[in-house]
C-alpha positions, 0 to 999 in steps of 0.5 A: 098841582100848585096848591099841593106844592104850596101846602107841602111847602107850608108844612116844610117851612112852618118852623121859623127856627128850622128855616133859619137853621137851614138858611144858615147852613147854606150860608156857611157851607155854600155862600161864604166860600163863594162870596169873593167870586160873587163880589169880585169875579161876577159869579151869579149864584143861582145854584146857591139861591135855588138851595136857599129857596128850598130852605124857605128863605124866600117864603116867610113874608108872603101871606100864604106862608103866614106873613112872617116878615120877621122870618124873611128879614132874619133869613136875609140877615143870615144870607147877607152876613155871609154875602151882601150881594146874595142878600141884596138879590134875596131882597130883589127876589122877595119883593118880586114875590110880594108884587106877584102875591099882592097883585091878586092876578090869578096868572101871577099867583099861579107862578108864585110857588115856583118863584118862592121855592127858587125854581124860577127867579125874578127881580125888581126894576123899581129904582127909577120909578121910586125916584120918579114918584119922589121927583128925583128922576123922570119915569124911564118907561112909557106905555100906551094902551093897545088892544088886549094890553099895553105897548111899552118903550124906553130903557130901564137902567140898573136892574139886578137879579135878572137874566134871559128867561127871568122876569122883574116887576117894573112900572111905566107911565101911561100918557094921554094923546096930548102928552099929559100923564094919565096914570102908571101901570105896574107889570111883570116884565118877562125877559123873553126873546123880545128883550135884549139886556144891555151890560152895565159898566163894571162896578167896584164890587157886587159884580155877581148881582147880574145887573143890566139895563133893559131897553124896550121897543113896543114890548107888549104887556098882556093882562096876565102880566099886570100887577097893578093898573093904576100903579100908585095906590098899589105902591102906596100900599106896599111901599113900607113893606118894600123898604122894611124888607131891606133891613135884612141886608143892612143887619147882615152886613153889620153882623158880618162886620162884627164877626170879622172884628171879633175874629182877631180879638185873640191875636190883636185885642191888646191893641184893638182895645184902643179903637172906637166902635168896638165889637161889643158896642156895635153888637149892642146897637145892632141888637137894639136895631133888631128889636125895632125891626122886629116890632115894625115887622108885625104890621108891615102894611100899616098905612100911617105916616108915623109908621112910614117915618119909622121904617124910613128912619130904620132903613137910614139907621141900617145904612149908617151902622153898616158904614160904621161897622164895616170900617171898624172891622177893617181897622180891627183886622188891619193889614189882613183886612186890606187884602183884596180877598178879605171879608172886611174889604168886601164888606166895605163895598157892601156897606156902601151899596146898602147906603146908595141902593134905592132908597139911598141914604140921601133919598131917605133923608129927602123923603123924611124931610118931605113927610115932616114938612107935610106934618107942619101946618102952614 
């Protein structure tokens, strides 16, 4: 059954331009009209995401669909152009699929076709572990070995694109009897009847990303859920691809901001000409960024330090340009852009999110400085 589904979808999603056209149509016709509800009213758009899945938005980067990272990033850009929240959830969904496929675990591979096609949904809970590996935070989840698997306890804050009955990739530290760290495990956390999600405080926007805290008490993890044991070599291998995929969030918010600035040129161009960061200038920088992204997408699993530095630098560039472009769009639109339901007002919040979501701009700079220090001989 699954192999039949994969092969039919491979044929359906074989043409990059057709996938992008279909994704773009869902973005324009369904996502754009719902963006305010998603950002401000907390509407979690699983129905629209299911349609994006059918269009092939969540497949491109996976090996079984040709490892087309450029297509995955371009799809995410098209989605984020209309709604940054859904662009972010697309990234969550994409990296969850990446974990499942790269795990090599037959039980998880069997679940991948439904995930890719948007029939089931899953996110990622790696914000805390990514910061813990860098020394910014402590690991939130603890695991201990038990017959047949692991028992996990702790509370994971700020996990997006999850709901009861869904799932997400998470990491827990495994301690020895004396309390010292043995290693970490990575697993697919099924949000079944054993798990009660806890509400997060209200955000300034992006309320429809379905973001929750996950408290666990002696949650049993079976072998069917294991993504990697130990987790660190796995994370080392997928880290650059994980971060690179986020480029689509940034470029989409930037392109949407440029669209908003251009929208008012006929009526306000005569005064907007005196502003800095005009649409043509921003578009030229975005085009340059897109070229760099395209090049890096050709080798997402390049394990070299140089490649990782290039990816970190691209991700930081995306944050900075999103902040600049969204502010410019608001200034170009003036009072109409300051209305609560305006696209520029929403994109200001989306751009700030691009700059603070893991890896945040400060985290990226910290990591780049660390990598550069390791390059310099003592």
